[in-house]
C-alpha positions in Angstrom: 0.0 18.5 -24.7 -0.9 17.4 -21.1 1.3 18.5 -18.3 1.4 15.0 -16.7 4.8 13.1 -16.8 4.2 9.4 -16.8 5.6 7.9 -13.5 7.7 11.0 -13.1 8.9 10.5 -9.5 9.9 6.9 -9.9 11.5 7.4 -13.4 13.4 10.4 -12.0 14.7 8.3 -9.1 15.8 5.5 -11.5 17.5 8.0 -13.8 19.5 9.3 -10.9 20.6 5.8 -9.9 21.6 5.2 -13.5 23.7 8.4 -13.6 25.5 7.4 -10.4 26.3 4.0 -11.8 27.5 5.5 -15.1 29.7 8.0 -13.1 31.1 5.2 -11.0 31.9 2.6 -13.7 32.5 4.8 -16.8 31.4 3.9 -20.3 33.5 0.8 -21.1 32.0 -2.0 -19.0 29.8 -4.8 -20.0 26.0 -4.9 -19.7 26.4 -7.4 -17.0 28.7 -5.2 -14.9 26.2 -2.3 -15.3 23.3 -4.5 -14.3 25.1 -5.8 -11.3 25.9 -2.3 -10.1 22.3 -1.3 -10.8 21.1 -4.3 -8.7 23.2 -3.1 -5.8 22.0 0.5 -6.1 18.3 -0.4 -6.3 18.8 -2.5 -3.1 20.6 0.4 -1.4 17.7 2.7 -2.3 15.1 0.2 -1.1 13.4 0.1 -4.5 11.4 -3.0 -5.2 12.4 -4.8 -8.4 12.8 -8.0 -10.3 15.9 -8.8 -12.3 15.8 -10.8 -15.5 12.4 -12.1 -14.6 10.3 -14.0 -17.1 7.2 -11.9 -17.7 5.2 -15.1 -18.6 5.4 -16.2 -14.9 3.2 -13.3 -14.0 0.9 -12.8 -16.9 -0.4 -14.8 -19.8 2.2 -13.9 -22.4 4.6 -15.8 -24.7 7.8 -17.1 -23.2 11.1 -15.3 -23.9 10.3 -11.8 -22.5 12.9 -11.4 -19.8 13.8 -7.7 -19.3 16.8 -6.7 -17.3 14.7 -5.1 -14.6 11.0 -4.7 -13.7 10.9 -1.9 -11.2 8.0 -1.6 -8.7 5.9 -3.5 -11.2 5.6 -0.2 -13.1 8.7 0.4 -15.2 10.8 -1.9 -17.4 14.5 -1.0 -17.4 16.8 -2.3 -20.1 20.5 -1.7 -19.6 22.6 -1.5 -22.7 26.4 -1.2 -23.4 26.6 -0.7 -27.1 27.7 1.9 -29.6 24.1 2.8 -30.7 20.6 2.1 -29.6 19.0 0.5 -32.6 15.4 0.3 -33.8 15.4 -3.3 -32.6 16.1 -2.2 -29.0 12.9 -0.1 -29.1 10.9 -3.0 -30.6 12.3 -5.2 -27.8 11.2 -2.7 -25.2 7.7 -2.4 -26.7 7.4 -6.2 -26.7 8.3 -6.3 -23.0 5.8 -3.5 -22.2 3.0 -5.1 -24.2 3.6 -8.5 -22.7 3.5 -7.1 -19.2 0.9 -4.5 -19.9 3.1 -1.8 -18.5 3.0 1.9 -19.6 6.7 3.0 -19.3 10.1 1.5 -20.3 13.5 3.0 -20.0 16.4 2.1 -22.3 19.7 3.2 -20.8 22.9 2.9 -22.9 25.8 3.2 -20.6 28.3 3.2 -23.5 27.5 6.9 -24.3 29.8 9.6 -23.0 26.7 11.4 -21.7 23.9 9.2 -20.4 20.6 9.9 -22.1 17.9 7.4 -20.9 15.3 6.8 -23.5 11.6 6.7 -22.4 9.4 4.3 -24.3 5.7 4.5 -23.9 3.3 1.6 -24.5 0.3 3.2 -26.3 -1.6 -0.1 -26.0 -1.5 0.0 -22.1 -4.8 -0.9 -20.5 -4.9 0.3 -16.9 -7.8 -2.0 -15.9 -6.0 -5.2 -16.9 -2.5 -4.6 -15.5 -1.8 -8.0 -13.9 1.7 -7.1 -12.9 0.5 -4.8 -10.1 -1.3 -7.7 -8.5 2.0 -9.5 -7.9 4.4 -8.0 -5.4 6.9 -10.8 -5.0 10.4 -9.5 -4.8 12.6 -12.1 -6.5 15.9 -10.6 -5.6 16.1 -11.8 -2.0 
């Protein structure tokens, strides 16, 4: 196994922000409340992101792929507030990653007592055709 951690520094920073949000709000809020607090925290930490952005506006992909956050055009973050992460949540993340041709996605379920972000890797990622990196428009201003 290779010793390289995919987008380690950025994913570590995002996980830290998620833990702070979880500690502040607890585990019984709605996905919208967690997303709003994540929005504030990403701004405070000066991290470039897009919120609920339609991937098809940036790349040639089917409509309907609108993840909670696209962070620095490198990581897709999906905030959840449900009892269990289901197989469908992984499929949804893979659909986002493939549509945007991004390598890493994070599924964060804030309903858990202990936060355990799930890393999802896009094995179909093609580094030479990542159109998302060519677009740096920050849509949250």
